TIZASE-735020 format. One record per residue (C-alpha): x, y, z; residue number from 0. Coordinates in Angstrom, 1 decimal. Layout:
% TIZASE-735020
     east    north       up    nr
        X        Y        Z   NUM
...
This chain:
% TIZASE-735020
     east    north       up    nr
     -6.1     18.1     14.7     0
     -7.6     15.1     12.9     1
     -8.3     17.2      9.7     2
     -4.7     18.5      9.7     3
     -3.3     14.9     10.1     4
     -5.3     13.8      7.1     5
     -4.4     16.9      4.9     6
     -0.7     16.9      5.7     7
      0.2     13.3      6.1     8
     -2.7     11.2      4.9     9
     -3.2      9.7      8.4    10
     -6.7      9.1      9.7    11
     -6.9      9.5     13.5    12
     -9.4      7.4     15.5    13
    -12.8      8.8     16.4    14
    -12.8     11.7     19.0    15
    -14.3      9.6     21.7    16
    -11.2      7.3     21.6    17
     -8.7      9.9     22.4    18
     -8.5     13.1     24.4    19
     -6.3     16.2     23.7    20
     -5.2     18.1     26.9    21
     -4.0     21.6     26.0    22
     -0.7     22.6     27.6    23
     -0.2     26.3     28.1    24
      3.5     26.1     28.6    25
      4.2     24.1     25.4    26
      5.8     27.0     23.7    27
      8.5     27.2     26.3    28
     10.4     24.4     24.7    29
     10.8     26.2     21.4    30
     14.5     26.7     20.6    31
     13.8     30.3     19.5    32
     13.2     31.2     23.1    33
     16.7     30.1     24.1    34
     19.5     31.6     21.8    35
     22.2     30.6     24.4    36
     22.6     27.3     26.2    37
     19.7     26.0     24.1    38
     19.8     22.3     25.1    39
     20.0     23.0     28.8    40
     17.2     25.6     28.7    41
     15.0     23.5     26.6    42
     15.5     20.6     29.0    43
     14.5     22.8     32.0    44
     11.5     24.1     30.1    45
     10.4     20.6     29.2    46
     10.3     19.7     33.0    47
      7.9     22.7     33.5    48
      5.8     21.5     30.5    49
      5.8     17.9     31.8    50
      4.8     19.0     35.3    51
      1.8     20.9     33.9    52
      0.8     17.9     31.8    53
      1.1     15.4     34.6    54
     -0.8     17.6     37.0    55
     -3.7     17.8     34.5    56
     -3.7     14.0     33.8    57
     -1.6     11.4     35.5    58
     -1.5      8.4     33.2    59
     -0.9      4.7     34.1    60
      1.7      4.6     31.3    61
      3.7      7.7     30.3    62
      5.4      7.5     26.9    63
      7.7     10.3     25.8    64
      7.6     10.6     22.0    65
      8.5     14.2     21.8    66
     12.2     14.0     22.8    67
     11.7     15.3     26.3    68
     13.2     12.6     28.5    69
     13.8     15.1     31.4    70
     10.2     14.6     32.2    71
     10.7     10.8     32.9    72
     12.0     11.2     36.5    73
      8.9     13.2     37.4    74
      6.6     10.6     35.8    75
      8.4      7.8     37.7    76
      8.0      9.7     41.0    77
      4.2     10.0     40.3    78
      4.0      6.2     39.9    79
      3.7      6.0     36.1    80
      5.1      3.2     34.1    81
      7.5      5.0     31.8    82
      8.6      4.5     28.2    83
     10.4      6.6     25.6    84
     10.3      6.4     21.8    85
     13.4      8.3     20.7    86
     13.3      9.8     17.2    87
     16.5     11.8     17.5    88
     18.9     11.9     20.4    89
     18.9     15.4     22.1    90
     22.6     15.1     22.0    91
     24.7     12.6     20.1    92
     28.3     11.4     20.1    93
     28.6     12.9     16.6    94
     27.7     16.3     18.1    95
     30.5     15.9     20.7    96
     33.0     14.8     18.0    97
     32.2     17.8     15.7    98
     32.7     20.3     18.5    99
     35.9     18.5     19.5   100
     37.2     18.6     15.9   101
     36.0     22.2     15.5   102
     33.9     21.5     12.5   103
     31.5     24.3     11.6   104
     27.9     23.3     11.0   105
     24.3     24.6     11.6   106
     24.6     23.6     15.3   107
     28.2     24.6     15.7   108
     28.6     28.1     14.4   109
     31.9     29.3     12.9   110
     32.5     31.8     15.8   111
     32.7     28.8     18.1   112
     34.5     26.4     15.9   113
     37.0     29.0     14.9   114
     38.1     29.5     18.5   115
     40.0     26.8     20.5   116
     38.9     28.1     23.9   117
     35.3     28.6     22.8   118
     35.3     25.0     21.4   119
     36.7     23.6     24.7   120
     34.0     25.4     26.8   121
     31.3     24.2     24.5   122
     32.7     20.6     24.6   123
     32.6     20.8     28.4   124
     29.0     22.0     28.3   125
     28.1     19.2     25.9   126
     29.7     16.6     28.1   127
     27.9     17.8     31.2   128
     24.6     17.8     29.3   129
     25.3     14.3     27.9   130
     25.9     13.1     31.5   131
     22.5     14.5     32.5   132
     20.8     13.1     29.4   133
     22.1      9.7     30.2   134
     20.9      9.9     33.8   135
     17.3     10.8     32.9   136
     17.3      8.2     30.2   137
     17.8      5.5     32.9   138
     14.3      6.4     34.1   139
     12.7      4.8     31.1   140
     11.6      1.3     31.9   141
     11.2      0.7     28.1   142
     13.4      2.5     25.5   143
     12.5      2.4     21.8   144
     14.3      4.0     18.9   145
     13.4      4.6     15.3   146
     16.6      3.5     13.6   147
     19.9      1.6     14.0   148
     21.7      5.0     14.1   149
     19.6      6.3     16.9   150
     20.0      3.0     18.8   151
     23.7      3.2     18.6   152
     23.7      6.6     20.3   153
     21.1      5.8     22.9   154
     22.8      2.6     24.1   155
     26.1      4.6     24.5   156
     24.5      7.6     26.3   157
     21.6      6.3     28.4   158
     22.5      4.6     31.7   159
     21.3      1.1     31.9   160
     20.7      0.7     28.2   161
     24.1     -0.5     27.0   162
     23.9     -3.6     24.8   163
     25.3     -6.7     26.5   164
     24.8    -10.5     26.4   165
     22.1    -10.0     29.1   166
     20.7     -6.7     27.8   167
     19.5     -6.4     24.2   168
     19.5     -2.6     24.5   169
     16.8     -0.3     23.2   170
     14.1     -1.8     21.0   171
     14.4     -0.7     17.3   172
     10.9      0.2     16.2   173
     10.8      1.7     12.7   174
      8.3      4.6     12.3   175
      5.0      3.8     10.6   176
      5.1      4.8      7.0   177
      1.8      5.0      5.3   178
      2.8      3.9      1.8   179
     -0.2      1.8      0.8   180
     -1.4      4.5     -1.6   181
      2.1      5.2     -3.0   182
      3.0      1.6     -3.9   183
      0.1      1.7     -6.4   184
      1.9      4.2     -8.6   185
      3.3      2.9    -11.9   186
      7.1      2.3    -11.9   187
      7.4      3.7    -15.4   188
      8.2      7.5    -15.6   189
      8.4      9.9    -18.4   190
     12.0     10.9    -19.3   191
     11.1     13.6    -21.7   192
     11.2     16.3    -19.0   193
     12.4     14.3    -15.9   194
     11.3     15.7    -12.6   195
     13.7     15.8     -9.6   196
     12.1     16.5     -6.2   197
     13.2     17.2     -2.7   198
     10.8     16.8      0.3   199
     11.7     18.3      3.7   200
     11.0     21.3      5.9   201
     13.0     24.4      5.0   202
     15.3     24.1      8.1   203
     19.1     24.7      8.1   204
     19.9     21.0      8.8   205
     18.2     19.9      5.6   206
     21.0     21.4      3.6   207
     19.0     22.5      0.6   208
     22.0     24.4     -0.6   209
     23.8     21.2     -1.4   210
     20.8     20.1     -3.6   211
     21.0     23.3     -5.7   212
     24.8     23.1     -6.1   213
     24.5     19.4     -7.1   214
     21.8     20.1     -9.6   215
     23.9     22.9    -11.2   216
     26.8     20.5    -11.4   217
     24.6     17.8    -13.0   218
     23.5     20.2    -15.7   219
     27.1     21.1    -16.4   220
     27.9     17.4    -16.7   221
     25.1     16.9    -19.1   222
     26.2     19.8    -21.3   223
     29.7     18.2    -21.6   224
     28.4     14.7    -22.4   225
     26.6     12.9    -25.3   226
     23.5     12.3    -23.1   227
     21.4     15.4    -22.8   228
     18.5     14.0    -20.7   229
     19.5     15.9    -17.6   230
     19.3     19.2    -19.5   231
     15.6     18.8    -19.8   232
     15.1     18.1    -16.0   233
     13.5     20.3    -13.4   234
     14.2     20.4     -9.7   235
     11.2     21.0     -7.4   236
     11.9     21.7     -3.7   237
      8.9     20.9     -1.5   238
      8.8     21.7      2.1   239
      7.0     23.3      5.1   240
      7.8     26.7      6.6   241
      7.2     27.0     10.4   242
      8.0     30.7     10.8   243
      9.5     33.8      9.3   244
     13.0     32.4      9.6   245
     12.0     29.5      7.3   246
     10.5     31.8      4.7   247
     13.7     33.9      4.8   248
     15.6     30.7      4.2   249
     13.5     30.0      1.1   250
     14.3     33.5     -0.2   251
     18.0     32.9      0.3   252
     17.8     29.6     -1.6   253
     16.0     31.4     -4.4   254
     18.9     33.9     -4.5   255
     21.4     31.0     -4.6   256
     19.6     29.4     -7.5   257
     19.8     32.8     -9.3   258
     23.6     33.0     -8.6   259
     24.0     29.4     -9.9   260
     22.1     30.3    -13.1   261
     19.5     27.5    -12.6   262
     16.6     29.6    -11.4   263
     14.6     28.8    -14.5   264
     14.8     25.1    -13.8   265
     14.1     25.3    -10.0   266
     10.7     25.6     -8.3   267
      9.9     26.1     -4.6   268
      6.6     24.7     -3.4   269
      5.8     25.6      0.3   270
      3.3     24.0      2.7   271
      1.6     21.7      0.1   272
     -1.4     19.6      1.0   273
     -0.8     15.8      0.9   274
     -2.8     15.4     -2.3   275
     -0.5     17.7     -4.2   276
      2.6     16.1     -2.7   277
      1.2     12.8     -3.8   278
      1.0     13.9     -7.4   279
      4.7     15.0     -7.3   280
      5.7     11.6     -6.0   281
      3.8      9.9     -8.8   282
      5.6     11.9    -11.5   283
      9.2     12.3    -10.1   284
     12.2     10.3    -11.3   285
     14.7     11.3     -8.7   286
     14.2     12.2     -5.0   287
     16.9     14.1     -3.1   288
     17.8     14.0      0.6   289
     20.9     15.9      1.9   290
     20.6     16.1      5.7   291
     23.6     14.8      7.6   292
     22.8     12.3     10.4   293
     19.1     12.1      9.6   294
     17.7      9.8     12.4   295
     15.5      7.9     10.0   296
     14.1      9.5      6.9   297
     10.4      8.9      6.2   298
     10.6     11.0      3.1   299
     13.1      8.6      1.6   300
     10.8      5.7      2.3   301
      8.0      7.6      0.5   302
     10.3      8.1     -2.5   303
     11.1      4.4     -2.7   304
      7.5      3.3     -2.2   305
      6.3      5.7     -5.0   306
      8.9      4.4     -7.5   307
     11.2      7.4     -7.2   308
     14.9      6.7     -7.2   309
     16.3      8.0     -3.9   310
     19.6      9.9     -3.7   311
     20.2     10.2      0.1   312
     22.9     11.3      2.4   313
     25.4      8.6      3.3   314
     24.9      8.8      7.0   315
     22.4      8.1      9.8   316
     19.3      6.1      9.3   317
     19.2      6.4      5.4   318
     22.6      4.7      5.1   319
     22.1      2.1      7.9   320
     18.4      1.1      7.4   321
     16.8      2.5      4.3   322
     18.9      2.8      1.2   323
     20.5     -0.6      1.6   324
     20.8     -3.5     -1.0   325
     18.1     -6.1     -0.9   326
     18.1     -9.7     -2.0   327
     16.5    -10.1     -5.5   328
     14.6    -12.9     -7.1   329
     17.9    -14.4     -8.3   330
     19.4    -14.5     -4.8   331
     21.8    -11.7     -5.6   332
     21.9     -8.3     -3.9   333
     20.2     -5.5     -5.7   334
     20.7     -1.7     -5.2   335
     17.7      0.3     -4.0   336
     19.1      3.8     -4.5   337
     22.1      6.0     -4.2   338
     24.1      7.4     -1.2   339
     26.2     10.6     -1.5   340
     28.1     12.9      0.7   341
     29.2     15.9     -1.4   342
     27.6     18.0     -4.1   343
     29.8     16.3     -6.6   344
     28.6     12.8     -5.5   345
     25.0     14.0     -5.6   346
     25.5     15.4     -9.2   347
     27.1     12.1    -10.3   348
     24.1     10.1     -8.9   349
     21.5     12.4    -10.5   350
     23.2     12.1    -13.9   351
     23.5      8.3    -13.4   352
     19.8      7.9    -12.6   353
     18.8     10.0    -15.7   354
     21.1      8.2    -18.1   355
     21.0      4.5    -17.2   356
     18.7      2.3    -19.2   357
     15.0      2.3    -18.5   358
     15.3     -1.4    -17.6   359
     18.0     -0.7    -15.0   360
     16.1      2.2    -13.5   361
     12.8      0.3    -13.2   362
     14.6     -2.7    -11.8   363
     16.1     -0.5     -9.0   364
     12.8      1.2     -8.4   365
     11.0     -2.2     -8.1   366
     13.7     -3.5     -5.6   367
     13.3     -0.3     -3.6   368
      9.6     -0.6     -3.4   369
      9.7     -4.1     -2.2   370
     12.3     -3.3      0.5   371
     10.1     -0.6      2.2   372
      7.6     -3.2      3.3   373
      9.7     -3.3      6.5   374
      8.4      0.1      7.4   375
      4.6     -0.5      7.1   376
      2.1      0.6      9.7   377
      1.5     -3.1     10.6   378
      5.1     -3.7     11.2   379
      5.2     -0.6     13.5   380
      2.1     -1.8     15.4   381
      3.6     -5.2     16.1   382
      7.0     -3.8     17.1   383
      5.6     -1.1     19.4   384
      3.2     -3.6     21.1   385
      6.0     -6.1     21.6   386
      8.3     -3.4     23.1   387
      5.7     -2.1     25.5   388
      3.9     -5.4     26.4   389
      5.6     -5.8     29.8   390
      4.4     -2.4     30.8   391
      0.9     -3.0     29.6   392
      0.8     -6.4     31.3   393
      1.7     -4.8     34.6   394
     -1.2     -2.4     34.2   395
     -3.6     -5.3     33.5   396
     -2.3     -7.3     36.5   397
     -3.1     -4.3     38.8   398
């Protein structure tokens, strides 16, 4: 476990005597592949079984759910644990309800459902019932922490007792720890002879890699029709992890899409890279793409910005609310830290813009972005996490 954490993420875990790993035999029960129908409800029920096994093996003084399994919280409370939850992504969100209501097809709202009025109504009822249950179990957390402004907005609307008011500040916003100390040492200057465009993210449906390929194809067409040919020499490298056969099949489908768009010679797929190789890509890249809608936070985007890579991120969720936001420069004026886009056309425009603006403008933006990500340091996370959980820890010390 410690070796993998270092290889994949560059994170050094404490010495083995300082932590203990308790194997859970039922952990696989919560995998969505096990539940092709009523996935959310079945996963929630499975998580209770997983939590029961875990709590029977080791009943802690403080139980912190960081895995998105809040349905375990009532059981932990019954066993006398002080409970907390650190929510990375709401199990269900108001956006999900709205998409089903508006019958918008997406990776989590298939066209056979969105295309039928009655199917959509039944799914909306199912989602509303699940949201009710989700809100109820969320009330069992004595401390609620979230990883972004976007997540905070959904949790305070869904979880009972966590609605923001003059007397209740709502869930604590605790930005995830981003290990960027090594990345900020990279030079801001980048070679524009053969500019490198990268994408970092697991090859899952929600990452919307298809949009990246279409945007890159459009950017190349724009470059062909303009006086500035820099983009024609660029290369797109998609870097990500594959969890199972389905992910590998998705990579094959993306390769076929690149062929159909006539950009296969300019696109490379790199699967399951070690952190050291990923680090080299971040050091050399000019542009970093992110296309997931409603990303809860976006550590990959923070890594782009820390490394001096200009981020082009989706205009939603955590990236839009917390990460790719203007920062105050030395002159007191607001300075951009990257680009936000929603469609393939907007992404293409942003790619071409990054590759064609002056070196001075590009390096000024990269410098502003690097300074802005100090907010997401490991030290800042430690301070925020301890502050949020201090009342629970103080109770334990008093007893």
